[in-house]
N, C-alpha and C positions, 0 to 999 in steps of 0.2 A: 088124398093125403091122410096119413095116419096122424093122430094126435097123441102126444106123449104127456104123461103127468109127471111133473117134477116134485121134489120134496115140499115145495111151497103150495101144492094143491092146485095150481093153475095148469090148464091144458095148453100145450104149445104145439104148433105145427112145425113142419120142416123149414118153412120160410122165416121162422122166428130168428131174431138177432142173436139169441143165445142157444140156438139149436145144436144138435150133435154135429160134429165135424166143423163147426165154426171156429175160427182162430180168434182167440181173445187177445186183443192188442192193447188193452188198457184204455185209459181216458185219452181224449183228443184235446190238445191245447188250442184254444181259440185266441188269436192275437188281435189286438185292437188296431184300428186304422192309424191311430196316433203313433203307435210303436213302429209300424211299417213306414210311416212318413218320416219319423226320426232316423230310422236306419237308412232310408233313401237319401236324406239330407247329408248324413255322414258319408255315404258312398260318393255323392256328388262333390262334397268338399275334398275328399281324398283324390278324386279324379282331377280336380283343379290343382291340387298339390302335385300330383303326378306330372301334369303338363308343365307346371311352373318349375319343378325340379329338373325336367328334361331340358330346359333352356340354359342350364349351367353345366359346366364341365367339372366334375368331381374326380376326374382321372379314373383310377381303378375301382373307385367306389360307386360309379354310376349304376352298374348292374346290381350291386348290393342294395342300394337305396331303392331302385325301381322294384326289385323283388320283395323288399321289406314292405313297401306300400301296398303292393299287389297281395301280399300275404295277409295283411290287415283287412283289406277289402274282401278277400275270399273268406276270411274268418267271419266277418259280419254276415255274408251271404249264407254260409253254412250254418251258423248259429241261429239266425233269426228267420231267414226265408225257408231254409230246409228244416227248421224246428229242432235242430240237434240239441239246443239248449234245454229243451224240455223232454228229450228222448230218454230211453233207458240207458243204463250204464254200459251194457254190453255193446250197444250201437256206438256209443261215444268211444269206447276202447277200440273197437274195430276200425272206426274212422281215423282215430289218431295213429293206430298201428300202420295203416296204409300210408300215412304221411312220413312215418319213421322209415319205412322201407323205401319210399320214394327219395327221401333225403340221403339214405345210404347209397342208392343208385347214383345220385348226383355226386356225392362225395367220392366214390370210387372212380367214376368217370372223369371227374376233374383231377383227381390225383394221378390217373393214368396220363391225361393230357399234359399235366404239369411236368411229368418226368420224361417226356419225349423231347428229343432234339432232332428235328427233321433236317437240319443243315449239317449234321455230323457226317464225317467222311464215310462212315460205315453205310449210310443211307444213300450216298451219292454214287451213281454208277458212272465211271469214266471209261469210255471206250475209245480207242484210237481209231481215227478215220484215215484210211490209206489213199482215198481218192475223192474227188468232188462228187457230190450227189447230183444225179441226173433224173429228170422227170421221166416216168415210164413211157409216156406217149412219144417221147423223142427217140426211144430205143427201137421202135418198129422198123425204122429205115435202115438199120445196120444189118 
């Protein structure tokens, strides 16, 4: 292996952490066990809330409430377990944009579903039947 001399005067090999071709990712955030425990407790409480809320009928708001709680839980996982809270701005923007486009997909899909009427006369085919239906196995004797 060839050694390279940098401006600091130290010789560095190719296996060095700051060698040529290495991707500089910045500092790594180290989270405490207490922080992970607190996030876990919040997630468990929200899971209990999810189960408790599922026992009641809120009508059309059932799905909205369930998705709201799930979104809060997903946010905690993304921010703390995936370390997005301490990540670079471009990663945060990219992650948020993916949710914007996913929400647009849901909005357009739900708008399409809301504007359909499957029981409308245009969607119902009415064909006149001129004789009684007969099973094909009984036709072989004719």
